[in-house]
ZALUM-647631 format. One line per 2 residues: their letters; for each residue x, z, y of C-alpha. Coordinates in steps of 0.02 Angstrom, whole numbers, plus 50000, padded with zeros to 5 digits. Each point is the difference from the previous one (the first is absolute). Layout:
N
a = X Z Y | ...
***
This chain:
292
mn = 50003 50000 50005 | 50060 49961 50172
is = 50033 50167 50078 | 49992 49920 50179
rl = 49818 49959 49969 | 49950 50179 49973
lp = 50099 50078 50146 | 49978 49978 50183
vg = 50121 49863 50077 | 50084 50144 50107
lc = 50044 50086 49837 | 50062 49855 49896
la = 50188 50018 50014 | 50073 49980 49827
ac = 50050 49843 49901 | 49867 49930 49881
ns = 50072 49987 49821 | 49838 49926 49925
ap = 50026 49811 49980 | 49897 49892 50115
ae = 49902 49865 49925 | 50096 49838 49975
pa = 49934 49854 50099 | 49896 49889 49888
gd = 50052 49829 49962 | 50098 49922 50143
ar = 49932 50131 50129 | 50104 50020 50147
ap = 50025 50122 50149 | 49846 50006 50114
tg = 49968 49869 50137 | 50120 50020 50145
av = 50135 50084 49900 | 50158 49913 49926
al = 49971 49966 49814 | 50145 50051 49886
ad = 49986 49825 49919 | 50050 49926 50164
vp = 50149 50099 50020 | 50158 49970 49899
la = 50069 50165 49927 | 50160 50023 49916
ep = 50001 50079 49835 | 50032 50188 50019
da = 50154 50081 49928 | 49974 50052 49817
kl = 50030 50182 50041 | 49849 50001 50109
la = 49888 49942 49865 | 50063 50140 49868
pe = 49940 50176 50047 | 50030 50065 49830
ka = 50190 49981 50031 | 50008 50082 50170
te = 50008 50174 49927 | 50169 50069 50064
ka = 50001 50184 50042 | 50032 50023 50187
pd = 50138 50108 50074 | 49952 50177 50063
tf = 49998 49936 50171 | 50023 49823 50070
kv = 49975 49914 50168 | 49916 49826 50031
kf = 50016 49895 50153 | 49846 49891 50037
at = 50024 49852 50111 | 49826 49941 50077
tr = 49940 49888 50131 | 50000 50143 50123
ge = 50177 50067 49959 | 50077 50120 49874
ft = 49960 50161 49927 | 50076 50112 49868
ve = 49912 50111 49872 | 50077 50131 49885
ah = 49924 50033 49825 | 50006 50160 49914
rd = 49968 49982 49817 | 49954 50185 49975
wa = 49849 49977 50113 | 49923 49873 49885
pn = 50113 49934 49860 | 49880 49863 49938
ga = 49967 49939 50173 | 50200 50006 50051
dr = 50044 49908 49842 | 49868 49857 50032
fy = 50048 49980 50188 | 50188 50001 49952
nl = 49978 49861 49872 | 49894 49897 50117
vr = 50136 50007 50132 | 50128 49956 49861
ig = 49914 49841 49944 | 49975 49939 50177
ff = 49795 50023 50002 | 49990 50030 50188
sd = 50033 49834 50070 | 49865 49929 50113
vv = 49888 50137 49956 | 49869 50022 50142
ff = 49933 50165 50072 | 49823 49951 49972
rv = 49920 50157 50064 | 50058 50087 50149
vd = 49886 50128 50073 | 50045 50085 50154
gf = 50012 50191 49975 | 49982 49991 49812
va = 50111 49890 49890 | 50094 49835 49987
qf = 49978 49929 49820 | 50095 49861 49907
gi = 50056 49945 49826 | 49899 49843 49930
hg = 50129 49871 49977 | 49976 49839 50096
hp = 50027 49896 49846 | 49842 49994 49889
kv = 50096 49998 49839 | 50098 50158 50046
ak = 49845 50084 50065 | 49909 49965 49838
aw = 50144 50050 49885 | 50008 50179 50088
qn = 49817 50024 50022 | 49974 50102 49846
an = 50178 50070 49982 | 49937 50180 50044
iq = 50092 50160 49995 | 49937 50170 49958
de = 49947 50127 50123 | 50094 50151 50048
pv = 49967 50166 50098 | 50024 49997 50189
ke = 50161 50101 50038 | 50023 49925 50180
gn = 49854 49947 50102 | 49945 49864 50126
rr = 50089 50051 50155 | 50046 49879 50135
gr = 50128 49874 49938 | 49974 50035 49819
lv = 50002 49852 49872 | 49860 50018 49867
fa = 49919 49886 49865 | 49824 49935 50035
kg = 49883 50004 49847 | 49821 49956 49948
gp = 49969 50130 49873 | 50087 50107 49874
ns = 50177 49939 49938 | 49974 49831 50100
rs = 50164 50005 50107 | 50096 49835 49992
tq = 50076 49911 50150 | 49902 50048 50150
ff = 50065 50141 50123 | 49952 50072 50168
in = 50095 50082 50145 | 49908 50142 50080
fk = 49997 49980 50191 | 49958 50187 50024
dn = 49973 50145 49887 | 49858 49962 49883
as = 49979 50168 49899 | 49830 49951 49929
ld = 50088 49870 49890 | 50099 50144 49916
sm = 49849 50067 49907 | 49946 49824 49949
gf = 50157 49980 49897 | 50123 49890 50108
pa = 50163 50064 49977 | 50140 49950 50123
fa = 50169 49948 49915 | 50096 49943 50158
ev = 50001 50010 50188 | 50062 49900 50145
va = 50166 50071 50064 | 50043 49865 50118
gm = 49902 49867 50105 | 49827 50089 50004
gv = 49980 49918 50165 | 49995 49833 49916
vd = 49870 50055 49875 | 49899 50060 50155
sl = 50007 49832 50083 | 49929 49901 49850
nk = 49855 49889 50051 | 49834 50083 50000
ey = 49881 49874 50073 | 49915 49962 49828
ge = 49978 50184 49950 | 49891 50014 49849
qp = 49947 49821 49994 | 50124 49940 49869
ts = 49970 50150 49891 | 49857 49916 49909
kq = 50085 49839 49969 | 50126 50069 49868
ge = 49922 49892 49870 | 50032 49844 50102
lt = 50183 50053 50038 | 50031 50024 49811
rf = 49930 49833 49940 | 50062 49881 50155
gn = 50143 50100 50068 | 50081 50006 50171
aw = 49947 49823 50043 | 49825 50053 50002
lk = 50030 50175 50080 | 50098 49927 50145
gq = 49868 49868 50030 | 49868 50127 50022
fp = 50113 50133 50092 | 50145 49908 50076
nl = 50067 50148 50098 | 50028 50123 49857
ds = 50177 50067 49994 | 50085 49995 49827
iq = 50161 50064 49916 | 50145 49863 49986
sa = 50102 50109 49882 | 50040 50174 49927
tl = 50174 50046 49956 | 50078 50150 49911
lp = 50123 50089 50108 | 50164 50047 49922
sa = 50004 50194 49962 | 50141 50103 50068
ep = 50169 49979 49901 | 50014 50150 49877
ak = 50147 50119 50011 | 50145 49936 49882
tv = 50025 50105 49837 | 50166 50009 49903
ep = 49977 49951 49828 | 50049 50129 49864
gk = 50186 49999 49952 | 50056 49915 50163
ta = 50083 50086 50136 | 49932 49981 50174
ep = 50111 49910 50123 | 50101 50123 50105
tt = 49934 50022 50172 | 50115 49930 50129
ta = 50112 50122 50095 | 49987 50003 50187
ep = 50156 49968 50103 | 50069 50160 50075
sk = 49933 50031 50165 | 50101 49957 50158
ta = 50037 50137 50123 | 49856 50006 50122
ep = 50040 49979 50184 | 49960 50135 50114
vk = 49818 50004 50037 | 49946 49980 50179
pa = 49881 50134 50067 | 49824 49931 49992
ep = 49911 49973 50160 | 49846 50121 50033
sk = 49857 49920 49906 | 49840 49947 50086
pg = 49841 50074 49960 | 49924 49900 49850
ap = 49829 49905 50018 | 49858 50084 49922
vk = 49950 49935 49826 | 49835 49893 50010
pg = 49885 50065 49877 | 49924 49893 49862
ap = 49841 49916 50021 | 49856 50091 49909
vk = 49937 49932 49832 | 49822 49924 50022
pg = 49884 50088 49883 | 49913 49892 49868
at = 49842 49913 50048 | 49836 50057 49932
pk = 49977 49926 49824 | 49870 49862 49983
ag = 49885 50015 49861 | 49998 49842 49883
sp = 50073 49939 49839 | 50123 49851 49969
nq = 49912 49907 49858 | 50055 49837 49926
gh = 49873 49862 50007 | 50019 49820 49958
***
């Protein structure tokens, strides 16, 4: 059953993992949109069509830099917050899933949602590649990255970033697994002119891809790429049985020249106190639900 049909549009945030009906015969995109058959699409990389192989365990923490049509932002994932979610996100980044992926739902003061791949073959391959639910250890605070879903155990490839604290989503089973650590201003600047309008069009996006979506909503922003950032270099350890290289001895210090008397110091300038932290905004009721 299509969850989006059961909930008010304002509550429908998560990604729909129930397969939309296939177009009958040679049915194409609705009138006025660009039909997939009219747009030549390159065959996607084989890795993008095999979710069953994208199962590597993620590091305990890792950072990902997103390049978007608005600029760059970086998120840091914490596997202990939500292991299943962190592992899935890590593998999607690793195989290059986030290339020309559109922020199709950007609601001011609520969330920015994305994750349906722009190539129909890839979107279909991942549509039912769901992961198991897990408890909410870290909640929906501003800048937190969370999976969208349309029911129990339905998380797949759709995500949302909270524009503000949305504590009401915590009790509804939406665990955060990462947070924006740089470039939140870029996220805040994503185009919001369409609001909820594309939310009910997830089925068309899945079936016809970005060619259709951009024909209907040409000003939507998108992710151009997502890149795993290198982790800090670990400290070197000495292998058993080997002797560590001796530390270089410093040269004997030269005799210091007589120190001149210091001039009387001028009074120092007062230290400027830091700006106060802005308290979180009042949570907005509502639930991110997937709905194709």
